[in-house]
C-alpha positions as CSV (number, residue, x, y, z in Angstrom):
1,M,-17.6,15.8,-13.7
2,H,-18.0,18.7,-15.9
3,N,-17.5,22.5,-14.7
4,G,-21.2,22.9,-14.9
5,N,-22.1,20.1,-12.7
6,L,-19.6,20.8,-9.9
7,S,-20.3,21.5,-6.3
8,S,-19.4,25.0,-4.6
9,T,-16.3,23.3,-2.9
10,E,-15.3,21.8,-6.0
11,R,-15.8,25.3,-8.5
12,G,-13.8,26.5,-5.5
13,V,-11.0,24.2,-5.9
14,L,-11.0,24.5,-9.7
15,E,-10.4,28.5,-9.4
16,L,-8.0,28.2,-6.8
17,V,-5.6,25.6,-8.7
18,K,-5.5,28.2,-11.4
19,V,-2.6,29.9,-9.6
20,I,-0.5,26.9,-10.1
21,P,1.3,27.3,-13.4
22,Q,0.6,23.6,-15.1
23,L,-3.1,24.2,-14.2
24,R,-3.8,27.4,-15.5
25,E,-5.5,25.5,-18.4
26,A,-7.5,23.5,-15.9
27,K,-11.1,22.8,-17.5
28,Q,-12.4,19.7,-15.4
29,I,-12.2,18.6,-12.0
30,E,-13.6,15.2,-10.0
31,R,-12.5,14.5,-6.2
32,I,-11.2,11.3,-5.7
33,S,-12.3,9.9,-2.2
34,K,-10.9,6.5,-2.0
35,G,-8.3,5.4,0.4
36,Y,-7.3,6.2,4.1
37,S,-5.2,9.4,2.9
38,L,-5.8,12.5,4.5
39,D,-4.7,14.2,1.5
40,H,-7.6,16.0,-0.9
41,K,-6.9,14.3,-4.4
42,F,-8.6,15.6,-7.6
43,K,-8.6,14.4,-11.2
44,I,-8.3,17.6,-13.3
45,A,-8.6,17.6,-17.2
46,V,-6.1,20.2,-18.4
47,S,-6.3,21.7,-22.0
48,G,-3.4,20.3,-24.4
49,Q,-2.1,17.6,-21.3
50,G,-4.7,15.4,-20.6
51,N,-5.6,14.4,-17.0
52,V,-3.4,15.0,-14.3
53,L,-3.8,14.2,-10.4
54,L,-3.3,16.8,-8.0
55,R,-3.1,16.3,-4.2
56,I,-3.5,19.3,-1.9
57,F,-2.0,18.7,1.7
58,P,-0.8,20.5,4.6
59,Y,2.2,22.5,4.2
60,R,4.0,21.4,7.1
61,D,4.1,18.0,5.2
62,I,6.3,19.6,2.4
63,D,9.5,18.0,3.4
64,S,7.9,14.1,3.6
65,K,6.2,15.4,0.0
66,Q,9.4,16.4,-1.7
67,K,10.8,13.0,-0.3
68,E,8.2,11.0,-2.1
69,V,8.7,13.5,-5.2
70,H,12.3,12.1,-5.1
71,V,11.2,8.6,-4.6
72,L,8.9,8.5,-7.8
73,E,11.7,10.4,-10.2
74,A,14.0,7.9,-9.4
75,L,11.7,5.0,-9.6
76,K,10.9,6.1,-13.3
77,Q,14.5,6.2,-13.9
78,M,14.5,2.7,-13.0
79,G,11.5,1.6,-15.2
80,V,9.1,1.1,-12.5
81,L,5.5,1.8,-13.5
82,C,4.6,4.8,-11.6
83,S,3.1,7.9,-11.4
84,T,5.5,11.0,-13.0
85,P,5.8,14.1,-10.8
86,L,4.9,17.1,-13.1
87,G,5.3,19.9,-10.0
88,I,5.2,20.4,-6.4
89,G,4.9,23.6,-4.3
90,R,2.7,26.2,-2.2
91,L,-0.6,26.3,-2.7
92,D,-1.8,28.9,0.1
93,E,-0.9,29.9,3.7
94,N,-2.0,26.6,5.1
95,N,-1.5,24.0,1.9
96,G,0.9,22.6,-0.5
97,Y,0.0,20.7,-3.8
98,M,1.7,18.0,-5.8
99,I,0.9,17.3,-9.3
100,L,1.5,13.7,-10.9
101,N,0.5,12.4,-14.5
102,Y,-2.8,10.3,-14.0
103,L,-2.2,7.0,-14.7
104,E,-5.5,5.7,-16.8
105,G,-7.3,2.6,-15.8
106,E,-9.2,1.0,-13.1
107,D,-8.7,0.0,-9.5
108,A,-7.2,-3.8,-9.5
109,S,-9.2,-4.6,-6.5
110,E,-12.4,-3.8,-8.3
111,V,-11.5,-5.4,-11.6
112,L,-9.6,-8.5,-10.4
113,P,-12.7,-10.4,-9.2
114,S,-14.6,-9.9,-12.9
115,M,-11.2,-11.7,-14.7
116,S,-10.6,-15.0,-15.3
117,E,-8.5,-16.8,-12.9
118,Q,-5.5,-16.8,-15.3
119,Q,-6.0,-13.0,-15.9
120,Q,-6.0,-12.5,-12.2
121,H,-2.7,-14.6,-11.7
122,S,-1.0,-12.8,-14.6
123,I,-1.7,-9.8,-12.9
124,G,-0.1,-10.8,-9.7
125,L,3.0,-12.0,-11.5
126,Q,3.2,-8.5,-13.3
127,A,2.5,-7.0,-9.6
128,G,5.3,-9.1,-8.3
129,A,8.1,-8.5,-10.6
130,E,7.3,-4.7,-10.2
131,L,7.5,-5.0,-6.7
132,K,11.0,-6.4,-6.9
133,R,11.9,-3.6,-9.3
134,I,10.7,-1.1,-6.6
135,H,12.8,-2.9,-3.9
136,R,15.9,-2.3,-5.8
137,L,16.0,1.5,-5.1
138,P,18.8,2.1,-2.8
139,V,18.2,3.5,1.1
140,E,20.6,5.0,3.3
141,K,21.8,2.4,6.2
142,Q,20.1,3.2,9.2
143,G,21.4,3.6,12.9
144,E,19.6,0.8,14.1
145,S,19.2,-2.5,12.4
146,W,15.4,-4.0,11.0
147,Y,15.6,-6.4,13.7
148,V,15.8,-3.7,16.5
149,R,13.5,-1.1,14.9
150,K,10.8,-3.6,14.3
151,S,10.8,-5.5,17.6
152,K,10.5,-1.9,19.6
153,K,7.8,-1.4,17.2
154,H,5.9,-4.6,18.2
155,R,6.6,-4.0,21.5
156,R,4.8,-0.8,21.6
157,Y,1.8,-2.4,20.0
158,V,1.6,-5.0,22.1
159,D,1.4,-2.5,24.8
160,Q,-1.7,-0.8,23.1
161,Y,-2.9,-3.8,22.3
162,K,-3.2,-5.0,25.8
163,A,-4.8,-1.7,26.6
164,C,-7.5,-2.0,23.5
165,P,-11.2,-2.5,24.6
166,V,-11.6,-5.0,21.5
167,V,-8.9,-8.0,21.4
168,M,-8.9,-11.0,19.6
169,E,-10.3,-14.1,21.4
170,R,-7.2,-17.0,22.7
171,D,-4.8,-14.5,21.6
172,Q,-1.7,-15.9,23.6
173,P,-0.9,-18.5,21.1
174,I,-0.4,-15.7,18.4
175,L,1.6,-13.5,21.0
176,N,3.8,-16.6,22.1
177,F,4.5,-17.4,18.2
178,I,5.6,-13.6,17.9
179,E,7.7,-14.0,21.0
180,D,9.2,-17.2,20.1
181,H,10.3,-16.1,16.7
182,L,11.4,-12.5,16.9
183,E,14.9,-13.5,16.1
184,W,14.3,-14.7,13.0
185,M,14.0,-11.0,11.9
186,K,18.2,-11.0,12.8
187,E,20.3,-10.2,9.8
188,R,17.5,-9.6,7.4
189,P,17.9,-7.4,4.5
190,D,17.0,-3.6,5.2
191,G,15.9,-2.3,2.0
192,F,13.4,0.2,0.2
193,Q,9.6,-0.4,1.0
194,H,6.2,0.7,-0.9
195,D,4.5,-0.4,2.4
196,D,1.1,-0.3,1.2
197,F,1.2,-2.6,-1.6
198,H,-2.1,-4.3,-2.3
199,P,-4.8,-4.4,-5.2
200,A,-6.5,-1.0,-4.3
201,N,-3.0,0.9,-5.1
202,L,-2.7,-1.0,-8.4
203,V,-4.0,0.3,-11.6
204,V,-5.1,-2.1,-14.2
205,N,-5.6,-1.2,-18.0
206,N,-6.8,-3.5,-20.5
207,G,-5.9,-6.7,-18.7
208,E,-2.5,-5.3,-17.9
209,L,-1.0,-3.9,-15.0
210,A,-0.8,-0.4,-16.1
211,G,1.1,1.0,-12.5
212,V,1.8,1.5,-9.0
213,I,0.3,4.3,-7.0
214,D,0.5,5.8,-3.4
215,F,3.9,5.9,-2.6
216,N,3.4,8.4,0.3
217,R,3.8,5.7,3.2
218,A,7.0,4.4,1.7
219,D,9.4,3.1,4.2
220,Q,12.4,1.1,4.7
221,G,12.7,-2.7,5.9
222,D,12.4,-6.7,5.2
223,P,11.1,-6.8,1.8
224,V,9.0,-9.9,2.8
225,H,7.0,-7.7,5.1
226,E,6.0,-6.1,2.1
227,F,3.7,-9.2,1.5
228,L,1.4,-9.3,4.5
229,K,-1.1,-7.3,2.9
230,L,-2.0,-10.3,0.8
231,G,-3.3,-12.2,4.0
232,L,-5.0,-9.5,5.3
233,F,-6.6,-8.1,2.0
234,A,-5.5,-9.3,-1.3
235,A,-6.2,-13.1,-0.8
236,K,-9.7,-12.2,-0.3
237,V,-10.1,-10.0,-3.5
238,S,-8.3,-12.8,-5.6
239,T,-6.2,-15.9,-4.4
240,P,-4.9,-16.3,-8.1
241,Y,-3.6,-12.9,-7.9
242,S,-2.0,-13.2,-4.5
243,I,-0.5,-16.5,-5.5
244,G,1.1,-14.6,-8.4
245,Q,2.2,-11.5,-6.9
246,I,4.4,-13.9,-4.6
247,Q,5.5,-15.9,-7.8
248,G,6.3,-13.3,-9.7
249,Y,8.6,-11.8,-7.1
250,F,10.6,-14.8,-7.1
251,D,11.0,-15.0,-11.2
252,G,7.7,-17.7,-11.6
253,R,9.5,-19.8,-8.9
254,E,8.3,-21.2,-5.8
255,P,9.6,-19.2,-2.3
256,D,11.7,-20.9,0.1
257,E,10.9,-22.1,3.5
258,G,12.8,-18.7,4.9
259,F,10.3,-16.6,2.7
260,W,7.5,-18.5,4.7
261,N,8.9,-18.3,7.8
262,M,9.0,-14.5,7.5
263,Y,5.9,-13.9,6.2
264,S,4.2,-16.1,8.9
265,L,5.9,-13.9,11.7
266,Y,5.0,-10.7,9.9
267,M,1.5,-11.8,9.2
268,A,1.0,-12.6,13.0
269,M,2.5,-9.2,14.1
270,A,0.0,-7.3,11.4
271,L,-2.6,-8.9,13.5
272,V,-1.9,-7.3,16.5
273,S,-1.3,-3.7,15.4
274,S,-4.5,-4.2,13.1
275,V,-6.2,-4.6,16.0
276,V,-4.7,-1.4,17.5
277,W,-4.8,0.5,14.1
278,I,-8.4,0.1,13.5
279,Q,-9.6,1.3,16.7
280,N,-7.1,4.4,16.7
281,V,-8.0,5.5,13.0
282,K,-11.7,3.8,11.8
283,P,-13.3,2.5,14.9
284,E,-16.4,2.0,13.0
285,E,-14.8,-0.6,10.7
286,T,-13.6,-2.5,13.9
287,D,-16.1,-5.5,13.0
288,Q,-14.7,-5.7,9.5
289,M,-11.0,-5.9,10.6
290,M,-11.6,-8.6,13.2
291,M,-13.2,-10.6,10.5
292,K,-10.4,-10.0,8.2
293,I,-8.2,-11.3,11.7
294,E,-10.2,-14.4,12.0
295,Q,-9.4,-15.4,8.5
296,V,-5.9,-15.2,8.7
297,R,-6.0,-17.1,12.0
298,E,-7.6,-19.8,10.0
299,D,-5.7,-19.7,6.9
300,H,-2.6,-20.2,9.3
301,D,-4.3,-22.3,11.9
302,D,-3.1,-20.1,14.6
303,F,0.3,-20.1,13.0
304,R,0.7,-23.8,13.5
305,R,1.2,-23.7,10.0
306,L,3.4,-21.2,8.3
307,I,2.1,-21.7,4.6
308,P,-1.5,-20.0,4.5
309,K,-4.3,-22.4,3.4
310,W,-5.4,-19.9,0.4
311,Y,-1.8,-20.6,-1.2
312,T,-2.4,-24.0,-1.7
313,V,-6.1,-23.8,-3.0
314,Y,-4.7,-24.0,-6.4
315,R,-1.6,-26.0,-6.4
């Protein structure tokens, strides 16, 4: 979008951001409206620099944004395909800003379905290997174990779930499955998590994985927890990709029974939390979420099977 075609809001943003030293030569601006983030995101063309990504956020979030910058800097040093932070600071009285280099390419969730199954699987293998590299980022030891933290969080969600106006039909078998297997989380690894790893947060360029974006939800926990987005979102977008992500994480090999135990437990827990989350955050999308949940239940035969049906489709 060129300067002459800007809305008055975007033209105002373009003038506003020129107070940022790195953006003094900004000449084009394009709003990015995808995703659930509350940040305002803009793709900005800067003379002599090419494209950068500007995120504008409430200044009260500056501490968490500083942590995100440190995470990205550390991941870049480890060779992870992610954005390079170019600057962070205060924009005005109420807002802060973060500048990242812009990863050129397309949203993987949009381009995967048009690729061959072999290409989709290849992108999955690359993504799984990248996720494994991301998980090597060192973290501080928490005061409470992953088992304790996650069990508490789940029980809070169950309490909220039971108060929801919309719940899953015949939900008791799922709630029982979780309660009966919470102890599987004991002694599990407790490492760095991207915590929103799925195709919509991957960039593909010329048929290759170009990078991973949106580390703003980064957290800590069991690495297997990272895979639950496959069942809820990615398998529907691309089954070959989803199979590839798992195999890529395990260096091209099949995961063991322990992986599937944890995957199915976290998947079941995610169904409960998703019912709560969608009604609190995007109630207008409740019907779509409930359809996704029904698909997961079908894939796992209400968790009588631990390996989802979609994983065995191409076997």
